[in-house]
C-alpha positions as CSV (number, residue, x, y, z in Angstrom):
1,M,-262.7,-129.2,-26.2
2,Y,-261.1,-128.1,-29.4
3,L,-257.4,-127.4,-30.0
4,I,-256.5,-125.0,-32.7
5,Q,-253.1,-123.9,-33.8
6,K,-252.1,-120.3,-33.4
7,E,-251.6,-120.0,-37.2
8,D,-255.1,-121.4,-38.0
9,L,-256.7,-119.2,-35.5
10,Q,-254.9,-116.1,-37.0
11,S,-255.9,-117.2,-40.6
12,T,-259.6,-117.8,-39.5
13,I,-259.8,-114.3,-37.7
14,R,-258.2,-112.6,-40.8
15,D,-260.6,-114.3,-43.1
16,V,-263.6,-113.3,-41.0
17,V,-262.5,-109.7,-40.7
18,A,-261.8,-109.5,-44.3
19,S,-265.1,-110.8,-45.2
20,E,-267.0,-108.4,-42.8
21,F,-265.1,-105.5,-44.2
22,K,-266.1,-106.5,-47.8
23,L,-269.8,-106.8,-46.8
24,L,-269.6,-103.4,-45.2
25,E,-268.0,-101.9,-48.3
26,E,-270.7,-103.4,-50.5
27,R,-273.4,-101.9,-48.4
28,L,-271.8,-98.5,-48.4
29,L,-271.3,-98.6,-52.2
30,K,-275.1,-99.5,-52.7
31,S,-276.1,-96.2,-51.2
32,S,-276.2,-93.9,-54.2
33,N,-274.5,-91.0,-52.5
34,V,-271.2,-92.8,-51.7
35,L,-268.5,-92.6,-54.3
36,T,-265.2,-94.1,-54.8
37,R,-262.2,-91.7,-55.2
38,E,-262.3,-92.3,-59.1
39,Q,-266.1,-91.8,-59.4
40,A,-265.8,-88.6,-57.3
41,A,-262.9,-87.3,-59.6
42,D,-264.9,-88.1,-62.7
43,L,-267.9,-86.4,-61.4
44,I,-266.2,-83.1,-60.8
45,G,-263.4,-83.3,-63.4
46,V,-260.4,-83.6,-61.3
47,T,-257.9,-86.5,-60.9
48,A,-258.2,-89.3,-58.3
49,N,-255.0,-88.0,-56.8
50,T,-256.8,-84.7,-56.2
51,I,-259.6,-86.4,-54.2
52,S,-257.0,-88.2,-52.1
53,R,-255.1,-85.0,-51.4
54,W,-258.3,-83.3,-50.4
55,V,-259.0,-86.1,-48.0
56,K,-255.4,-85.8,-46.6
57,E,-255.8,-82.1,-46.2
58,G,-259.2,-82.4,-44.5
59,I,-261.2,-80.9,-47.3
60,L,-263.2,-84.1,-47.7
61,V,-263.9,-86.7,-45.2
62,N,-263.0,-90.3,-45.9
63,R,-266.0,-92.6,-45.4
64,G,-264.0,-95.7,-46.3
65,I,-262.3,-98.2,-44.3
66,G,-258.5,-98.3,-44.0
67,R,-256.8,-96.9,-47.1
68,K,-260.1,-97.3,-49.3
69,V,-261.2,-93.8,-50.0
70,L,-265.0,-93.2,-50.2
71,V,-266.7,-89.8,-50.2
72,T,-270.3,-88.8,-50.0
73,E,-271.9,-86.8,-53.0
74,H,-272.9,-84.1,-50.4
75,D,-269.3,-83.8,-49.1
76,L,-268.0,-83.6,-52.6
77,T,-270.5,-80.8,-53.6
78,V,-269.6,-78.7,-50.4
79,A,-265.8,-79.1,-51.0
80,K,-266.1,-78.4,-54.8
81,N,-268.1,-75.2,-54.1
82,G,-265.6,-74.1,-51.4
83,I,-262.7,-74.7,-53.6
84,R,-264.3,-73.1,-56.6
85,S,-265.1,-69.9,-54.6
86,K,-261.6,-69.7,-53.4
87,Y,-259.8,-70.4,-56.8
88,T,-262.5,-69.3,-59.3
89,S,-259.9,-67.9,-61.7
90,K,-257.5,-70.8,-61.5
91,F,-259.8,-73.8,-62.0
92,K,-262.5,-74.7,-64.7
93,W,-265.2,-77.1,-63.4
94,A,-267.2,-79.5,-65.4
């Protein structure tokens, strides 16, 4: 039988969960169609804050974990085309 302190158990669980999330994030990013918020913004010529706002407004789906914003290229293209048609005269896209 092993005895473990509460703090040691919490620390171990926290480390394992963080490690698993990191592995999951790496697997998601290896897929060519998953973009970080910054990559998505650069791709269509908007700011990273715009991508975050679109996620918050439901225009884009966040595929990331927690506060990490990841979007698919497909979702980005659909959102960009929808926004472009709605605001064609206001925005110029790259």
